[in-house]
N, C-alpha and C positions, 0 to 999 in steps of 0.2 A: 270632279269635286262634288262631294255630297252636301246636303243641306246643313249637316252638323258643322262642317267646316265653314259654310257660308256665314254662320253665326259669329265666326271669329274675324271675319273681314271687317276692317275699319276704314271708312272713307276719310282720307286725310283732310278733305275740305270741311268735314264736320268737327269743329274745334271751337274753343272759347271765343275767338275773334269773329266767328260766324254769328254776329249779333248786331243789334242796333247800338249806335254810339251812346244813346241816352241811358242804356243799361250801365255802361262804364261810368258815366258822369254821376248817375244816381248812386252807384256803389261808392264813389269817392265822397259824395255828400253824406251818405250813411256813415262812412268811416270817419269823416271829420266831425260828425255829430256824436261820436262815441257809441254808435249802435252796433258795434261788432258782436256783442253777445245777445242781441235781440233775436228772439226765435219767432219765425213766421210760418204760416200755413197758406199755401196758394192752391186754388183749384184750376185745373185746365179743363174747359168744357166748351160746348158750342150751344148756340141759342135756337137754331132752326135746322131741320133736316134738309139735305140738298136735293136738287132735281124735282122739286115739288112732290117729294115722296114723304113717307112717314117712318123711315128707318135709316140708319147709318151703320157702316161697318168700321169698327175701330182698327186702325193699322198704324204701324210705325213704332210700336213699343220696343221691339228688339233694337232698333237704331237708337232710341233714347237710352237704353241700357248701355250700349257701347259708348255713347257720348259721355255718360256719367263716369264710366270706368276709365276713360281716357282724358277726363277733364283736368287740364293744368295749363298754365301759361308758361311757354318756354322762353328762353333768353331773347329770341328774335321778336316774340310777341311783346315782351316788356320794352325792348328798344323801340319798337314801332310806336307803342303807346306813349313813351316818353317824348318822341318827336311830334306826335299828333296832338296830345293834350296840351293844355296851357303850361307854360314854363313855371307857373306859380304853384303847380301841384307839389305837395309835400313828398319828397323822395321816399319816405318810409311807406307810403301807400303802395309803391311798386314792389317793395320788399314783401309787403302783405300779399299782394296779388301773386307773386312768384311762388309763394308757399301754399296757395289756395288749392284745395281739391274738394271733391264731393263726398269725402268720407263721413261727414257729419250730417249728410242729407238722408232723409227717409222718403221713399216714394211708394205710395199705394196706387195700384193700377188695376183696371179691368183687363182680363185676358185678351191678348191680341186676336182679332178675328171674330170677336163677339159683336152681336147686334147691340147698338147703343142708341140713346135718345137724348134730346135736348135737356140741358141743365144738370144732367147726371155727370159728375166729374169723371173724366177718363183717367186723369192722374190727380192725386193729391200729393203735393210736394211740401215737405216739412223740413225745417232746418234753420241755420243761421240766416238772418234776413239778407245779408249781402250776397251770399252764394245762391240762395234760391231766387233772388232777383236776377242775378247774372245768367241763370239758366233759361229764363223766360223765352226769349226770341228763338233760340235754337230748338227748344222742345216744341214750340208752336210750329216751326218750320218742318220738323220731322214728322209731326202728327197730321197737320192740315192736309197736305197734298196726298200723303199716303192713304188717309182715310177717305178722301174724296175719290181717288181713282179706284180704290177697292170697292167703294159703294157703287160707283158707276159700272164697274165690271159685274158686280153682283146683280145689278138691275138688267144688264144685257143677258146675263145667264137666266134670270127669271123670265125675261121676254121670249127668249129662244127655246126654253125648255131644257131638260137634262139630256135629251138624246142627240142634240146637235153639238158639233165641235165648234169652239170659238178660238180663233187665233188672233193675237195682237200684232198688228202691222204698223205701229205708229211711230217708230224711231225717227223717221225722216221729218215728221211733223211735230215732234215733241219739243218742249222748251229746253233745248240744250242737252248735252250728253248726260248730265245727272238726272234731268227730267226724263230722258228716254229710258235710262236704267231703272229709275223708280217706277215709271209707268209699266214697264215689263214685269217687274217684281210684284207690284201690288195688283195688277190685272190678273196675274196668276193666282194670287191669294183670293181675289174676288170671284174666281170661278172659270177663268179662261184656261184652255188646254195647252197653249203653247205660245211662242213668240217668234218673230222673224229676227229678233235682236240676238246676234251671235254672242256678243260679250255677256249679255244677261244670261244666256244659256250656260256659258262657262262659269260665271260667278255664282249663279243661284241654282244651277242644275234644273233649269226649266227646259222642257222639250222645245227644240228649234225646228222650224220648217219653212219652206218657201217653194215657189215654182219658177217662173221666169217673168221678165218684163216684156212689154210690147217691143222694146228695142231689140231683144233677142230674136223675135219673130221677123221684124223688118230688116234685120241685118242680112237675111238671106233673100236673094231674088230668084234663085233657080237651083236646079239639081247640080249644075256644074260647080257650085261652090262647096259641095260636100267633099271634104278631104278623104273621107272613107265612107263606104256604105255597108261594110261588112260587120256582122255581129255573130258571135259564136252561140250555138244552142246551149241553153242553160244546163242541160243534162249530158248530152253527147259530146259537146265541145266542137261539133262540126260547124264550120263557118258558112253563113248564108248572106245573101245580098238583101239587106233590109229595104232598100229602095225598090227593088223589083217586087218583093213581097207586098210592100205597101201600095204600089201602083196597081198590082193585081187586085188587091182587096178594094181599092178605091173604085175601080171599074165595076166590081160586083155591087158596091154600095150605092153608086149613083142612081140607079132606078128606085132604090128604097128612099133616098133623100129627095128624089124628084127634082134634081137640079141639072142644069146644062154643064157639061164638063168644062167649058171655057170660063164658067163662073168661079171655079175652084182655084185657089191660089197655089201655084207650084212652089213659090218661095216659102209660103207657110208650111207646106208639106216638108220641104227640105229642112226647115228649122226644127220641126217636130221630130223628124228622123234623126237629125244631129243630136237633139237632146235625148232621144230614146237610146241611142247608141252610148251616150255618156252615162245615162241612168236607167238601164233597162228594168231594174227592180223598183224604181221610184218615179215612173213616168207619169207626171202630172202636167197637163198642158193648158196654156192660156189660149182660149179659142175665139176671142172677140176682136182680134186685131183688124180683120177685114169685115167678115160677116159670119155670125155664129151659125145660122141655118144653112147658108149656101156654101160655106167654105170651112170654117174652123171645126165644127162638129164632125163633118165628113172626114176631114183630114186626120183628126184625132182617132176616130173609129178605125180608119184604115191602118194607121200605125199600131194601134192597140191590138187589132186582130193579127197583124203580122208578128208582133211580139209574142202573142199567144202561141203562134205556130212554133216559136223558138223556145217555148217553155216559160215565158215571163207573163206576169199579169200587170197591166196598167193600173194606176191608182184612180185617175179621174180627170176632171177638167176644172178650170177656173173661169168664171164669167165676170168681167170687170166693167161692163157697161150695158145699157139697154134695159128692157123690161125684164127684170130678174125673175119674177114669178112666171111669166110666159115662157121665157127662154129655158128656165129650169124644167118646166113641164115638157117642153119640146124635146129637150135632151133626154129626159127620163123615158119618154115614149120611144125614142129611137134606140136607147140602150136596151129596153125590154124587147123591142121588136127584133133587134139583131141577136140578142141572147136566145130568143126562141127559134129564129130562123137558122142560126148556125150552131145550135146546141151548146151555147156558152151561158149557162145559168148565171154565173158570176158577173157577166157583163151588165145585167140589169141592175146590179147593185153598185156600180161604179160611183165614186164620190163626185158630187157636184158642189163646188165651192163658189161662193159669191163674195165679191168685194164691192168697190165703187162707193166710197163716202157714206158708208152705212151708219145709221144711228139707231137708237132704241125705237123711235117711231117707225122707221123703215121696217124693222123686224116685225113689229106688231102689225103693220099694214100687210106685209108679205104673208103673215099667218092668216089674216082675214081673206086674202086673195086665194090662198091655197098654192103652195109651192113644193118643189121637190129638192130643195137645197139641204145638203148634209152638213155644211160647214160655212161659217162666215169669217172672212178676214176683215178686221175692223181696225182702223187707224186713227184718223184725225179726231173724230168725235169722242173717242174713248180716252186718248192720252191727254188731249187738251181740255177735256170736260167742257166742251163748247156750250152746253146747256146751262152750266153754272161753273165759272172758273175758280171759285174759292169756297171753302167750307166755312171759314169764319170762326175757328176756335179762338177762345180768349183765355187769359191767364190772370186770375184776379185774387188779390189778397183777401182772405176770409177770417184771419185771426193773427194777432201779434201779441207775444208775451202772455198768452192765455186769454186775451181780451178779443171778443169778436169784432170784426170790421164789416161794414156794409157800404156798397156804392149805391147811391140813390140817383134816380133819373126821372124826368117827366115821362119817358118811355118805359112803361112797366117792365117790358121784356129785358131791359138793361139793368134792372135792379138785381144785385147779386144776392146769393143765398149765404148768410153769414155763418161763421162758426165751423168747427170741425165736424164733418158729417160722414155717415156711413150710408151705403146704398144697398138695397136688397131688391131682388126681382121675385115677385109673388106669382105662383102658377095655379092654374085651375086643376080640377081633377082630370080633365082631358089632356093635360100636359102642355097646354098653351100658356104663354106668358100673359098675365092679366094686367100687371101694373108694376112700375118701378117706384120704390118708396125711399125717399131721403129722410133720414132722421138724425138727431144729434148723437154724437159718438158716446155720450154718457147714457143713452137709452139702451135698454135690453133689446136684443134682436127680436124680430117677429117670430112667432112659433107656428108650426104646422097645426092646423085645426083650431087655432085661437083667433077670434075675431079682432081685426085691427082697423082703426079709423084712418082712412086715407083722405087727405084734403088737398084741394087745388091751392097752390102757394099764394095766389093773389085774389081769388074769388071766393068769398066767404061761403056762399050758398052751394058751391060745388064740393061735395064730399060724399063718401060712400064707405060702407063697411066691406071688408074683404076677409074671407076665411080661407087662407091659403092651403092648398094641398101639398105644396112644396115651397120652400123658401131658399133662395140662392143668394149668398153674400157675394156681391159683385167685386169688391176690392180685396186684393191680396198685397202683402208686402213684397214688392219686387226689388227694391234696393234699400239696403241699410248697412251701416258699419263698413262702408266702402266696398261692399260686395253685392253681386247679383244674388238674390235670395230664392228665386224660382228658376226651374229649368226653362231656358229660353226656347220656345217652340221652333221647330223647323218650319219651312214654308209649307210643306205638305200637311203638317199638323194644323197650322193656322188655316190653311185652305179647307181642311175637313171641318174645323170649328165654325167657319163661315157657313158651310152647308148645314151643319147640325143646328146652329143658332137660328138660322132663318126658318128652319122647320118648326121652331117653337112659336112662331108668329102666325096668327090667323091669316088666311088668304086675303081677306078684305084689307088688312093693314099693308100687305105687299103689292096690291094691285096698282097698275099704272094710272088709272083714271079715278080721281076722287077717292084716294085711300082713306081708310078710317084712322084717325090719329091714335097713337098709342099713348096711354095715360102715364104721366110722371107726376107723382104726388109727394106730399110731405106729411110727416106724422103730426098729430095734434100739438105735441110739444115743440116741434120745429116751427110749426105755423105760428104759434104764440110768441116764440122766441124771435122769429123774423119780424113780426108786426110790432112787437114792443120796441125792438131796436130801431125799426123804421120811424116810429113816432118819436123816439128819443133823439134821433139824429136829424129829422126833418125840421127845417126852420119854420117858425110860426110867423105867419104874415100879420100885418097890421093895417087896418082900414082907417082911412081918414077922410 
């Protein structure tokens, strides 16, 4: 299945009833109050970047579009609501719900896979108050986790560099089956190269891979358990005894590894031979079941050299415990030594994969220590986002019937930005993003080469002029008139957009330790509009 078809897959769980009950009760309150024809504008945004970083990757837009396209209450939904809500509900309300669709909703959105920042609306949702209110919880659900995982994955990619392979191994630790599928999908968007999740591979066309577990190795105790030891030569087809070849090579290698023959596990060798016979062209071995240096590495090399005699090339090893930097260097040294001694240049380039509860800090530490790892298999910390389990997107009304709305708070960070707004990203001559600018939709867009005043939304003294070398309008109409208005990007296209979008940020904004904050500003007009409305709505105290 290709990614184009993936865009047509609709998760049946994502439906109007995947919401909070108060959305339904508010909808009834609106309906009873005669607010059917009220027109509202809501912004979906977040207030703070996750993981103590200064950027976020926007993800989940394609799923939002599918949700809007399929939004309707079916007969069983209506029957359930009739049983669940008060028996005093006017029956005509259920008739209204049964006919409700998203055809009158308009959604402006930033392209999925883009780097985004706090306060800039990811979605601007406009339409009849009741329907746009009913969309809130589901849209937040579809965006929050997707963006969090994609951001987490992008941070792992930045930490490891572009030359290492990253594989997502988190299905068994994910928050249920939907969480597991979402994690695989959005990890791939964020920069991972593949997944162990077979269903995600089928549904989303993500490369799938895996080796074996320790249970496979420990299931063999000796050579007598091998049902077959024969393997045909890849080119000639002549059958050879892989056990005999492997034992011959192991005896040759024992002096190189400087181990005693009795230290090496025969059961482990039997397991590796079994797996090599099953997958001679895909032989990747777990080598830390007993002892990497004294057993696993030696047994792997013996089987790999035996396979080489029969025309096959092993792929490499996986280390799942111990000092990963040290063990990876030991492995590489032996691979290089064997490659030189036995005239197998390719042997020195065998893949070394590391797993073992790896997180972003682990990768940065391994980089400092100096390692020879080619690939990381990452599970728990990636898919559960242990460093920060939620992004915290919110959905706030900013306008109703053409009148701006503002939410006030003693916590300035929670004061909303009123009115219908457009967002622009201003770039420097070097091609780097300088600042995101929010301004009222009635204002003319910023122009290249024309100086624009950019203001901090809440601190009067923080302001600066910017002369942009490039101006990017961030929002596009993605949904209107009951139809998706933009081509919905494939996973590969979104993944490429993440890479390109991150390249527009300066290195100091992306660094792990003490990153430089990216500035989000408002126009002078938006600033005055915000503060005038703030003063108008803030209660005036009285001293006595």
